[in-house]
C-alpha positions in Angstrom: 7.5 51.3 -43.7 4.9 49.8 -41.4 4.2 47.1 -43.9 7.9 46.2 -44.1 8.1 46.2 -40.3 5.1 43.9 -40.0 6.6 41.5 -42.5 9.9 41.5 -40.6 8.2 40.7 -37.3 6.2 37.9 -39.0 9.4 36.4 -40.3 11.0 36.6 -36.8 8.0 34.8 -35.3 8.1 32.1 -37.9 11.8 31.6 -37.4 11.4 31.5 -33.6 8.7 28.8 -33.9 10.9 26.7 -36.3 13.8 26.9 -33.9 11.7 26.2 -30.9 9.7 23.3 -32.2 11.8 21.4 -34.8 11.3 17.9 -36.2 7.5 18.2 -36.5 6.8 18.5 -32.8 4.6 21.5 -33.4 2.3 22.2 -36.3 -0.1 25.0 -37.2 -1.5 27.2 -34.4 1.2 25.9 -32.0 -0.1 22.3 -32.0 2.1 19.7 -30.3 1.6 16.4 -32.1 1.6 13.3 -29.9 0.9 9.7 -30.8 -1.8 7.9 -29.0 -1.4 4.1 -29.7 -4.0 1.8 -28.1 -5.7 -1.4 -29.1 -9.1 0.0 -29.9 -10.3 -3.2 -31.5 -9.6 -6.9 -30.9 -9.6 -8.8 -27.6 -7.4 -6.3 -25.7 -10.0 -3.5 -26.3 -12.7 -4.7 -23.8 -10.0 -6.0 -21.4 -8.9 -2.5 -20.7 -7.2 -0.9 -23.7 -10.3 1.1 -24.8 -10.9 2.4 -21.2 -7.2 3.4 -21.1 -7.5 5.3 -24.4 -10.7 7.1 -23.2 -8.9 8.2 -20.0 -5.9 9.4 -22.0 -8.1 11.4 -24.4 -10.0 13.1 -21.5 -6.7 14.2 -20.1 -5.7 15.7 -23.5 -9.1 17.3 -23.9 -8.7 19.0 -20.5 -5.2 20.1 -21.2 -6.4 21.9 -24.3 -9.4 23.4 -22.7 -7.6 24.6 -19.6 -4.4 25.8 -21.2 -2.1 23.5 -19.2 0.7 24.0 -21.8 1.4 27.7 -22.2 0.6 28.9 -25.7 0.2 25.4 -27.1 -2.5 22.9 -28.0 -2.1 19.2 -28.2 -3.0 17.4 -31.5 -3.4 13.7 -30.7 -2.6 11.4 -33.6 -4.5 8.2 -32.8 -3.5 4.7 -34.0 -5.2 1.4 -33.5 -2.9 -1.5 -32.5 -5.8 -3.9 -33.1 -4.5 -6.2 -30.3 -1.7 -7.3 -32.7 2.0 -6.6 -32.0 2.9 -6.6 -35.7 0.2 -4.0 -36.4 1.2 -2.0 -33.3 4.9 -1.8 -34.5 3.8 -0.8 -38.0 1.6 2.0 -36.6 4.3 3.2 -34.2 6.8 3.4 -37.1 4.2 5.5 -39.0 3.7 7.8 -36.1 7.5 8.2 -35.9 8.5 8.5 -39.5 5.4 10.0 -41.2 3.7 12.0 -38.4 7.0 12.7 -36.7 5.6 12.8 -33.2 8.1 13.3 -30.4 6.2 11.0 -28.0 3.9 8.0 -28.2 1.4 7.3 -25.4 0.3 3.7 -25.1 -0.3 0.7 -25.0 -2.3 -1.7 -23.0 -0.5 -5.0 -23.7 3.0 -6.0 -22.7 3.1 -8.2 -25.8 3.1 -4.8 -27.6 5.1 -2.8 -25.1 8.1 -5.1 -24.9 9.0 -5.0 -28.7 7.9 -1.4 -29.1 10.2 0.1 -26.4 13.5 -0.5 -28.3 12.0 0.7 -31.5 11.1 4.0 -29.9 14.5 4.1 -28.2 16.4 3.5 -31.5 14.4 6.3 -33.2 14.9 8.8 -30.3 11.1 9.0 -29.7 9.7 9.0 -26.2 7.6 5.9 -25.4 5.3 6.9 -22.5 3.9 3.6 -21.2 0.3 3.9 -20.0 -0.8 0.4 -18.9 1.5 -2.4 -20.0 3.3 -3.8 -17.0 5.9 -6.4 -18.0 9.2 -5.8 -16.3 10.9 -6.6 -19.6 9.8 -3.3 -21.0 12.4 -1.6 -18.9 14.5 -4.2 -17.1 18.2 -4.2 -18.0 17.7 -2.0 -21.1 19.0 1.3 -19.7 16.8 3.2 -22.1 16.8 7.0 -22.4 13.4 7.5 -24.1 11.2 5.0 -22.4 9.2 6.0 -19.3 6.4 4.2 -17.3 4.3 5.8 -14.7 2.5 2.5 -14.1 3.8 0.0 -11.6 5.5 -3.0 -13.1 4.5 -6.7 -13.3 6.7 -8.0 -10.5 4.9 -5.6 -8.1 1.6 -7.3 -9.1 3.0 -10.7 -8.4 4.5 -9.7 -5.1 1.4 -7.8 -3.9 -1.0 -10.8 -4.2 1.3 -13.0 -2.2 2.0 -10.3 0.4 -1.8 -10.1 0.8 -1.9 -13.8 1.4 1.0 -13.7 3.9 -0.9 -11.2 6.0 -4.2 -13.1 5.8 -3.3 -16.8 5.9 -5.1 -17.2 9.3 -8.4 -16.4 7.5 -7.7 -19.6 5.4 -7.6 -21.6 8.6 -3.9 -22.0 9.0 -1.4 -21.1 11.7 1.5 -20.8 9.3 2.0 -19.5 5.7 3.8 -22.7 5.0 0.5 -24.6 5.2 -1.0 -22.5 2.3 -1.3 -24.4 -1.0 -1.2 -22.1 -4.1 -1.6 -22.6 -7.8 -0.2 -20.2 -10.4 -1.8 -20.1 -13.8 -1.0 -17.5 -16.4 -1.1 -16.5 -20.1 2.3 -17.3 -21.4 3.2 -14.0 -22.9 5.5 -11.3 -21.4 2.7 -10.0 -19.2 1.7 -13.3 -17.6 5.3 -14.5 -17.4 6.4 -11.4 -15.6 3.7 -11.6 -13.0 3.9 -15.4 -12.4 7.6 -15.2 -12.0 7.2 -12.7 -9.2 4.3 -14.8 -7.7 6.6 -17.8 -7.6 9.6 -16.0 -6.0 7.4 -14.4 -3.3 5.6 -17.6 -2.5 9.0 -19.3 -2.0 10.1 -16.4 0.2 7.3 -17.1 2.6 7.5 -20.9 2.3 4.0 -21.3 0.8 3.5 -24.5 -1.2 3.2 -24.2 -5.0 1.1 -27.2 -6.0 0.8 -26.2 -9.7 2.3 -23.6 -12.0 1.2 -23.6 -15.7 1.0 -21.2 -18.6 -1.4 -21.2 -21.6 -2.0 -19.2 -24.7 -4.4 -16.3 -24.2 -6.1 -17.3 -27.5 -6.9 -20.8 -26.1 -10.4 -22.0 -26.9 -10.5 -24.7 -24.2 -9.0 -24.6 -20.7 -10.9 -27.6 -19.3 -7.6 -29.6 -19.0 -6.2 -26.8 -16.8 -9.3 -26.8 -14.6 -9.1 -30.5 -14.2 -5.4 -30.2 -13.1 -6.4 -27.6 -10.5 -9.2 -29.9 -9.2 -6.6 -32.7 -8.8 -4.1 -30.5 -6.9 -6.8 -28.8 -4.7 -5.1 -25.4 -4.1 -6.3 -23.1 -1.3 -5.7 -20.1 -3.6 -5.4 -19.7 -7.4 -3.3 -16.8 -8.6 -4.3 -16.0 -12.2 -2.9 -13.7 -14.8 -4.8 -13.4 -18.1 -6.4 -10.9 -20.5 -10.1 -11.0 -21.0 -11.6 -13.8 -23.2 -9.3 -16.3 -21.5 -10.4 -15.2 -18.1 -14.0 -15.5 -19.0 -13.3 -19.0 -20.5 -11.4 -20.1 -17.4 -14.1 -18.9 -14.9 -16.9 -20.4 -17.0 -15.3 -23.8 -17.3 -14.2 -23.7 -13.7 -17.8 -23.3 -12.7 -19.1 -25.9 -15.1 -16.5 -28.5 -13.9 -17.1 -27.8 -10.2 -13.7 -26.3 -9.2 -13.5 -25.6 -5.5 -10.9 -23.2 -3.9 -10.8 -20.6 -1.2 -9.8 -17.6 -3.3 -9.1 -16.6 -6.9 -6.8 -13.6 -7.2 -6.4 -11.9 -10.6 -3.6 -9.6 -11.7 -5.1 -6.8 -13.8 -6.3 -6.9 -17.4 -9.8 -8.5 -17.5 -10.0 -8.8 -13.8 -9.9 -5.0 -13.6 -13.3 -4.8 -15.2 -15.5 -6.5 -12.7 -18.8 -5.1 -14.2 -17.9 -6.5 -17.7 -17.0 -9.8 -16.2 -20.2 -9.9 -14.3 -22.1 -9.0 -17.5 -20.3 -11.9 -19.3 -20.6 -14.5 -16.5 -23.2 -13.4 -13.9 -22.7 -12.1 -10.4 -22.6 -15.6 -8.8 -19.3 -16.4 -10.5 -17.7 -13.0 -10.3 -18.6 -12.1 -6.7 -15.7 -12.2 -4.2 -13.0 -12.4 -6.9 -9.9 -10.3 -6.2 -7.8 -8.1 -8.5 -4.4 -6.5 -8.2 -4.1 -3.1 -9.8 -3.8 0.6 -9.0 -7.0 1.7 -7.4 -9.6 3.3 -9.7 -10.1 7.0 -9.0 -13.6 6.7 -7.6 -12.5 4.6 -4.6 -9.5 6.7 -3.7 -9.8 8.6 -0.4 -9.4 12.1 -1.7 -8.9 13.4 1.8 -5.5 11.8 1.8 -4.5 13.4 -1.5 -2.9 16.8 -2.2 -5.1 19.9 -2.6 -6.9 20.1 -5.9 -6.7 16.3 -6.7 -10.2 15.7 -5.4 -11.7 18.3 -7.8 -9.5 17.0 -10.7 -10.7 13.4 -10.1 -14.3 14.5 -9.8 -14.1 16.3 -13.2 -12.5 13.3 -14.8 -15.2 10.9 -13.5 -17.9 13.3 -14.6 -16.6 13.7 -18.1 -16.2 9.9 -18.4 -19.7 9.4 -17.2 -21.1 12.0 -19.6 -19.2 10.6 -22.6 -19.5 6.8 -22.0 -22.3 6.3 -19.5 -20.1 4.7 -16.9 -20.2 6.1 -13.4 -17.6 3.6 -12.1 -15.1 3.2 -14.9 -12.4 0.4 -14.6 -9.0 1.2 -13.2 -7.6 1.3 -16.8 -9.5 4.5 -17.4 -7.8 6.0 -14.3 -4.5 4.8 -15.5 -5.1 6.3 -18.9 -6.2 9.6 -17.4 -3.7 9.8 -14.6 -0.6 8.7 -16.5 -1.4 11.0 -19.4 -2.1 13.8 -16.9 1.5 13.5 -15.8 2.6 14.0 -19.4 0.3 16.9 -20.3 0.1 18.7 -17.0 3.7 18.2 -15.7 6.1 17.1 -18.5 5.1 19.1 -21.5 4.7 22.4 -19.6 8.1 21.9 -18.1 9.6 21.2 -21.5 8.2 24.5 -22.8 9.0 26.6 -19.7 12.4 25.2 -18.8 13.8 24.0 -22.1 12.0 26.4 -24.4 10.8 23.8 -26.9 9.0 20.5 -27.3 11.1 17.7 -28.8 11.7 14.1 -27.7 14.9 15.2 -25.9 13.3 18.1 -24.0 10.4 15.7 -23.1 12.9 13.2 -21.9 14.8 15.8 -19.8 11.6 17.2 -18.3 10.4 13.7 -17.3 13.7 13.0 -15.5 13.2 16.2 -13.6 9.9 15.1 -12.1 9.7 14.7 -8.3 6.0 14.4 -7.5 5.2 13.3 -4.0 2.6 10.7 -3.1 -1.0 12.0 -3.2 -0.2 14.6 -5.9 -1.5 12.7 -9.0 -5.0 11.4 -10.0 -3.7 7.8 -9.4 -2.7 8.6 -5.8 1.0 7.6 -6.0 3.9 9.9 -6.8 6.3 10.0 -9.7 10.1 9.7 -9.7 11.7 7.9 -12.6 14.7 5.6 -12.2 17.8 7.1 -13.9 19.5 5.6 -17.0 22.1 3.7 -15.0 19.4 2.0 -12.9 18.4 -1.6 -13.7 14.8 -0.4 -14.3 15.7 2.9 -16.0 12.5 4.9 -16.8 10.3 3.0 -14.3 8.4 5.1 -11.8 9.8 4.2 -8.4 6.8 5.6 -6.5 3.9 3.7 -8.1 2.2 0.7 -6.5 -0.9 -1.5 -7.0 -3.4 -2.6 -4.3 -5.5 -5.7 -3.9 -9.2 -5.2 -4.5 -12.3 -7.4 -4.1 -15.6 -7.3 -5.9 -18.3 -7.6 -3.3 -22.0 -7.4 -4.4 -21.4 -5.0 -7.2 -18.9 -2.8 -5.4 -15.1 -2.6 -5.4 -13.4 -2.7 -2.0 -9.7 -2.3 -1.2 -8.6 -5.3 0.7 -4.9 -4.6 0.9 -2.7 -2.8 2.1 -4.4 -2.3 5.5 -3.6 1.4 5.4 -5.9 1.9 2.4 -8.4 -0.8 3.2 -12.0 0.1 2.7 -13.4 -3.3 3.8 -12.1 -6.5 5.4 -11.5 -9.2 2.7 -14.1 -11.9 2.5 -11.6 -14.8 2.8 -12.2 -17.7 2.1 -15.0 -17.5 -0.4 -18.4 -17.2 1.4 -20.8 -20.1 1.1 -22.9 -18.4 -1.6 -19.9 -18.6 -4.1 -20.0 -21.6 -6.4 -16.2 -21.9 -5.8 -16.6 -22.2 -2.0 -15.3 -25.6 -0.8 
């Protein structure tokens, strides 16, 4: 009798699990399978994809160790996009059809994110965008299964110009209309999105656009672009690139004697100042600017919600122990913080409120989120635009800041409310780019 009762109870438990976690969302030992798709090799890896992946994996590791999802463990299924959109799409389809994951976390590049979003949408699989910023990933698509905690590209483009509009007097002018600006960008979805916003915001303030030019991020020679910049003599250069192209541009700009008052980057390779410095030397990299969400180590934890300071400290400690970096690039924070939202907020809600983990319950749990500013490891809050919104699935509470690399340290230059040091504008005399 006892044996029969035990068998019956076991069958009930198995049936409950099958009903609760269908479509491969949960495997043995209550494992929730999630896809983790990043460019772990190729040019996107050192530009930020690898740091983003590492941050994401630390968040998953902590979720499993600390029991953030009641009764469940996460089983990450990692895929390498190899900095190639075609390979990324192939790997995503494998994660969807073979691994049957309900959600894919990734990627770094908008050239991958833009085509990947509709594929996930068509297959009713959640695409949780970690780093890629192009507006095109969400704009006008009204997608149900695509969510991005990260700010979007147009916010990068607007932020750099807003910074200039508040600091044009430092350039020696009495009006923003006197400022001469050049826009240069890689010609993919990422660079196009940011540069378009640059242009619109510059026109809003009446600043002079003396040059706007795109190029392939795989270019082997940018000397002709540098010579055009020398001929147009901009006060400020707004640059959107990945990593090898940024290194190439800055090296050739130095070699050809380019002079300007400021160079402002917009994420990607500019986010990793230490790696740029290792590639080019401090003389070239010092005083460059970057627009991005702030890395965790420079956030003022006193302004964050209770518990965030300890969480950030543990993340940074784990990153340092694993990878030997005490000051990881902002992409690591984005990987950790944006994955934290999924594994600490969304998946537990799917289990507790909706009783199971599927793409649809993840989607519903994500839409429920209403996280105030200061209550995530990235500092900003989370509230996703609804399906009828032009930017459906975009986090409406995220924002980037303008940072400057000064003698081996990252300082927040803008907005003034978060400023950690006044911007050194124009380039100080010890910069090779100083006029």
